[in-house]
C-alpha positions in Angstrom: 21.0 3.1 -11.0 18.0 1.1 -12.9 18.3 -2.5 -12.7 15.7 -4.2 -14.6 12.5 -4.2 -16.3 9.6 -4.0 -13.9 6.0 -5.1 -14.2 3.1 -4.4 -12.1 0.4 -6.6 -10.8 -2.6 -6.2 -8.6 -3.9 -9.2 -7.1 -6.8 -10.2 -4.4 -5.7 -13.2 -2.8 -7.6 -15.8 -1.2 -8.7 -19.2 -1.5 -11.6 -19.4 -3.9 -11.3 -18.3 -7.6 -12.7 -17.6 -10.9 -12.2 -18.7 -14.5 -9.6 -17.4 -16.9 -12.1 -14.6 -17.8 -12.1 -10.9 -18.3 -9.3 -9.5 -16.1 -8.3 -12.7 -14.7 -6.3 -13.9 -17.6 -2.3 -13.9 -17.1 -1.8 -13.2 -20.8 -2.5 -9.5 -19.6 0.8 -9.5 -17.7 2.6 -11.8 -20.4 1.2 -13.5 -23.4 4.1 -15.8 -23.5 4.0 -17.1 -20.1 4.5 -20.9 -19.3 1.2 -22.4 -18.4 1.7 -25.9 -18.0 1.6 -26.7 -14.4 4.3 -29.2 -14.5 6.5 -26.7 -16.2 6.3 -24.1 -13.5 8.5 -24.5 -10.5 7.2 -24.8 -7.2 9.6 -22.2 -5.3 11.3 -19.1 -6.6 13.2 -16.0 -5.1 15.0 -12.9 -6.6 18.9 -12.9 -5.8 19.6 -10.5 -2.9 20.7 -8.1 -5.6 17.1 -7.8 -6.9 15.2 -7.8 -3.9 13.1 -4.7 -3.5 13.6 -2.7 -0.4 11.6 -1.6 2.4 10.4 1.9 2.8 7.5 4.4 4.0 4.8 4.7 1.4 4.7 8.2 2.8 1.5 8.8 3.7 -0.2 11.8 3.0 -1.6 12.9 6.6 2.1 13.5 7.0 2.6 15.6 4.0 3.9 12.7 1.9 7.7 13.0 0.9 7.6 16.6 2.5 7.6 14.9 6.0 10.6 15.7 8.0 11.1 11.9 8.8 14.8 12.5 10.4 13.1 15.1 12.9 11.0 12.3 14.7 8.5 14.7 16.1 8.8 12.6 19.2 7.3 15.6 21.4 3.7 14.9 19.9 2.3 12.9 22.6 -1.4 14.1 21.8 -1.1 12.6 18.4 -0.4 9.3 19.8 -3.1 9.3 22.6 -5.6 10.2 19.7 -4.1 7.4 17.5 -4.7 4.7 20.2 -8.4 6.2 20.7 -9.1 5.7 17.3 -7.6 2.3 17.4 -9.6 1.3 20.3 -13.0 2.5 18.7 -12.4 0.5 15.5 -11.8 -2.4 17.3 -15.0 -1.8 19.5 -16.9 -1.4 15.7 -15.2 -4.6 14.4 -16.3 -6.7 17.5 -20.0 -5.2 17.4 -20.1 -6.1 13.7 -18.7 -9.6 14.4 -21.6 -10.0 16.8 -24.1 -8.8 14.6 -23.2 -10.8 11.5 -22.6 -14.0 13.3 -25.6 -14.2 15.6 -28.3 -16.7 14.3 -31.5 -15.0 13.3 -31.0 -11.9 15.1 -33.9 -10.0 16.4 -35.1 -6.5 15.3 -34.3 -5.2 18.5 -30.6 -6.6 18.7 -30.0 -5.3 15.2 -31.4 -1.8 16.4 -29.4 -1.9 19.7 -25.8 -2.9 17.9 -26.4 -0.7 14.6 -26.8 2.2 17.3 -23.6 1.4 19.4 -21.6 1.2 16.0 -23.1 4.8 15.0 -22.0 5.8 18.4 -18.6 4.7 18.1 -18.1 5.8 14.4 -19.2 9.2 15.2 -16.9 9.5 18.3 -13.9 8.2 16.0 -14.9 10.9 13.3 -14.5 13.5 16.0 -11.1 12.3 17.0 -9.8 11.8 13.5 -11.1 15.5 13.0 -8.9 16.6 16.0 -6.1 14.4 15.0 -5.9 15.8 11.4 -6.0 19.3 13.1 -2.7 18.3 15.3 -1.4 16.8 11.8 -2.0 20.2 10.2 -0.4 22.2 12.6 2.7 19.8 12.9 3.4 18.8 9.7 1.9 21.3 7.2 2.0 24.8 8.8 5.3 24.8 9.5 8.2 27.4 8.8 10.2 26.1 5.5 13.1 27.6 4.0 12.0 29.7 1.0 15.3 30.7 -0.1 19.2 29.9 -0.4 19.4 32.8 2.0 17.2 31.1 4.7 19.3 28.1 4.0 22.5 29.7 4.5 21.3 30.7 8.1 20.4 27.2 9.1 22.7 25.0 10.8 24.0 21.8 9.4 21.8 19.8 11.8 19.0 21.7 11.2 19.4 21.2 7.2 19.9 17.3 7.8 16.7 17.2 9.2 14.8 18.8 6.4 12.4 16.4 4.3 13.4 14.8 1.0 11.0 17.4 -1.1 13.0 20.4 0.8 16.5 18.9 0.1 15.6 18.3 -3.3 14.6 21.8 -3.8 17.7 23.2 -2.1 19.9 21.0 -4.6 17.8 22.1 -7.4 18.3 25.7 -6.6 22.0 25.4 -6.0 22.4 23.4 -9.3 20.3 25.7 -11.7 20.8 29.1 -9.7 17.4 29.4 -8.6 16.7 31.8 -5.7 13.5 29.9 -4.6 13.5 26.7 -2.8 10.1 25.4 -2.5 8.8 24.2 -6.0 8.3 20.3 -5.2 7.7 20.8 -1.8 4.6 22.9 -2.7 3.5 20.6 -5.1 3.9 17.7 -2.7 1.9 19.4 -0.3 -0.9 20.5 -2.7 -1.3 16.7 -3.4 -1.4 15.7 0.2 -3.7 16.6 3.2 -3.6 16.0 6.8 -7.7 14.9 6.5 -6.5 12.3 4.1 -7.5 8.4 4.8 -4.6 6.9 6.8 -3.7 4.3 4.2 -3.4 6.9 1.4 -0.1 7.6 0.3 2.1 6.8 -2.6 2.8 2.8 -2.0 2.4 2.4 -5.8 5.5 4.6 -6.3 7.7 3.1 -3.6 6.6 -0.6 -4.7 7.5 0.1 -8.3 10.7 2.2 -7.5 11.9 -0.6 -5.1 11.7 -3.1 -7.8 13.6 -1.0 -10.5 16.2 0.7 -8.7 18.6 -0.5 -6.5 18.4 0.4 -2.7 20.0 3.7 -2.6 23.2 4.8 0.1 23.4 8.3 1.5 24.8 11.1 -0.7 26.3 14.5 0.1 26.3 17.2 -2.5 28.3 20.6 -1.7 27.7 23.6 -3.9 28.9 27.3 -3.1 29.3 26.7 0.6 25.9 24.8 1.4 26.0 20.9 1.8 22.8 18.7 1.5 23.0 15.6 2.9 20.8 12.9 1.4 20.0 9.9 3.7 18.8 6.7 2.3 15.2 7.3 2.9 15.4 10.9 1.5 16.7 9.3 -2.0 13.8 6.5 -1.7 11.4 9.0 -1.4 12.2 10.9 -4.0 12.4 7.7 -6.2 9.1 6.7 -4.8 7.4 10.1 -5.8 9.1 10.0 -9.0 7.3 6.6 -10.0 4.3 7.7 -8.6 4.1 10.8 -10.7 4.9 8.7 -14.1 1.7 6.8 -13.5 -0.5 9.7 -12.6 0.6 11.8 -15.4 -1.3 11.0 -18.6 1.6 11.9 -20.8 4.4 9.7 -19.3 1.7 7.0 -18.3 1.1 6.4 -21.8 4.9 5.8 -22.5 5.1 3.0 -19.7 3.4 -0.5 -20.5 1.9 -1.9 -17.2 0.7 -5.3 -17.0 -2.2 -6.3 -14.8 -4.3 -9.0 -13.5 -7.5 -8.1 -11.8 -9.2 -4.6 -11.1 -9.9 -2.3 -8.3 -12.5 -3.1 -5.5 -14.5 0.0 -4.8 -16.6 -2.1 -2.0 -15.9 -2.0 1.9 -17.0 -5.5 3.3 -15.0 -6.4 6.5 -13.7 -9.9 7.0 -16.4 -10.5 9.9 -19.3 -9.7 7.1 -17.8 -12.0 4.5 -19.5 -15.6 3.9 -18.4 -18.3 1.3 -21.3 -20.5 0.4 -21.4 -23.0 -2.6 -18.2 -21.8 -3.9 -19.6 -18.4 -4.2 -18.6 -15.1 -2.1 -21.3 -13.0 -0.2 -20.8 -10.4 2.5 -23.6 -9.0 4.9 -24.8 -5.2 5.9 -27.4 -3.8 7.3 -30.1 -2.1 5.3 -33.3 -0.6 6.2 -33.1 -2.1 10.0 -32.4 -5.5 8.4 -29.4 -7.7 7.7 -29.3 -8.5 3.7 -26.8 -10.6 2.2 -25.2 -9.4 -1.1 -22.8 -11.4 -3.7 -19.5 -9.9 -3.8 -19.1 -7.6 -6.7 -17.2 -9.0 -9.5 -14.3 -6.6 -9.2 -13.8 -8.0 -5.7 -13.8 -11.6 -6.3 -10.2 -13.4 -5.9 -8.0 -13.5 -9.0 -8.0 -17.0 -10.3 -5.9 -19.2 -8.5 -4.5 -20.7 -11.6 -3.6 -17.4 -13.0 -1.9 -16.4 -9.3 0.3 -19.5 -9.9 1.2 -18.7 -13.6 2.2 -15.2 -12.8 4.2 -15.8 -9.5 6.1 -18.7 -11.0 6.8 -17.2 -14.3 7.8 -13.8 -12.8 10.0 -15.1 -9.9 11.2 -18.5 -11.0 11.5 -18.1 -14.8 12.0 -14.7 -15.5 13.7 -13.6 -12.2 11.7 -10.2 -11.7 9.7 -8.7 -9.1 6.1 -7.5 -9.4 3.6 -5.8 -7.1 0.6 -7.3 -5.1 -2.4 -5.5 -3.8 -2.6 -7.4 -0.2 -6.0 -6.1 0.8 -9.1 -7.2 -1.1 -11.7 -4.0 -0.3 -11.5 -0.7 -1.0 -8.3 0.3 0.6 -5.2 -0.2 -1.4 -1.9 -1.7 0.0 0.8 -2.1 -2.9 3.7 -4.4 -1.7 6.8 -5.6 -4.1 7.0 -9.5 -4.0 10.1 -11.3 -4.1 9.9 -14.9 -3.1 7.1 -17.7 -3.1 7.1 -21.2 -1.7 3.9 -23.9 -3.0 3.0 -26.9 -1.6 0.6 -29.4 -3.4 -2.1 -30.6 -0.9 -3.8 -33.0 -3.2 -4.8 -33.6 -6.9 -8.2 -34.5 -7.8 -10.3 -35.2 -11.1 -13.5 -34.1 -9.4 -13.9 -31.1 -11.2 -16.1 -28.3 -9.2 -19.0 -26.7 -11.1 -17.5 -23.0 -11.4 -14.0 -24.1 -12.4 -12.5 -22.9 -15.7 -14.0 -24.4 -18.9 -11.8 -27.5 -20.0 -10.6 -28.0 -16.9 -9.8 -31.9 -16.2 -7.8 -32.1 -13.1 -7.7 -29.9 -10.1 -4.5 -29.2 -8.0 -5.0 -28.0 -4.6 -1.8 -26.0 -3.4 -0.9 -23.7 -0.6 1.4 -20.5 -1.7 3.5 -18.2 0.5 4.7 -15.2 -0.6 7.3 -12.9 0.8 7.3 -9.1 0.0 9.0 -5.9 1.3 7.1 -3.9 3.6 6.2 -0.4 4.2 5.1 1.5 7.0 3.7 4.9 7.6 2.3 5.5 11.1 4.8 7.9 12.8 3.8 7.5 16.3 4.8 4.3 18.0 5.0 2.7 21.5 8.3 0.6 22.4 5.7 -2.4 22.5 4.2 -1.9 19.2 6.9 -2.1 16.8 4.3 -2.4 13.7 3.8 1.3 14.2 7.2 2.1 13.2 7.6 4.7 10.6 10.2 2.7 7.9 12.8 5.4 6.9 16.6 5.2 7.8 19.5 7.5 7.5 
């Protein structure tokens, strides 16, 4: 069931800002926004009825919505082992970068030594990721799936319940329209997903927007011609997420949907430990030709103007009562999340205007804002003491 108009916003959030220029102007979201600071509430929250729901972002490395989330695959200790090895190597590289970029006047010998260690660790990580992807291919892609309704009839109900959302929809579609084959959507999904994809690639855009537009789905059972297909809540969430992601990636359907957006995609990778703020401008460090060089953060990777951010958040949540999407990661990765609440505190006000302030600024207001958004998850294999690796899917 649809519940409201939804709007999309991509933001990169931090403490510094640019003027209302180019992609930073909130009018790209709505030309009729209230803009006076005094007219904008400092707090806002969507009603429970309109709060977006949590879900998986259906990672490509598991086969997207063709992943049999209800089967759990808890018998895959090798994948869990390799995941922990990859995490350890990532932490090692991060520590090396921090040492490299925070050392004052590092010698060429130190730069060479640390760089060599990083190369070795990254090479080891790539080898493990390749082996892990091969295991993903075996577990999630190269598996036997029902191809006809006769295959489905030969299955126990328990086995049918553990099929993926894509497989269940194919069976439902075959039953409703009289098709003999049961693989159309599943094949399309598997062609778009790869076990060798980056761990963060999925359909978070589809999930985030679907969770804003649709009420959280409840389980539903469909019985036709002696076959019962039981859709769990996350099966339906997967289908809604895929539907929304497909709408925005298809040129024909995308042209029918107006999407408001502030900020642009960043295509540069710069870790936190390499980031520098100097005289109100942002830079990052990297190693070029054996030397550490400092580069300005590209325009598309600078923060959305803080004023624009406040205007959008307050108008959307407090005045319009509508959710929006925020990209919470500022570099090359994309992590879309649906926002449903915010709380702003005024720290201080001043008439001393900084040099790079928006033209015409007469007063600066320093605020601290906390936003709340629904979460997603995608890593299937978790330990009891590591709840952050949970796969967010429920019956």
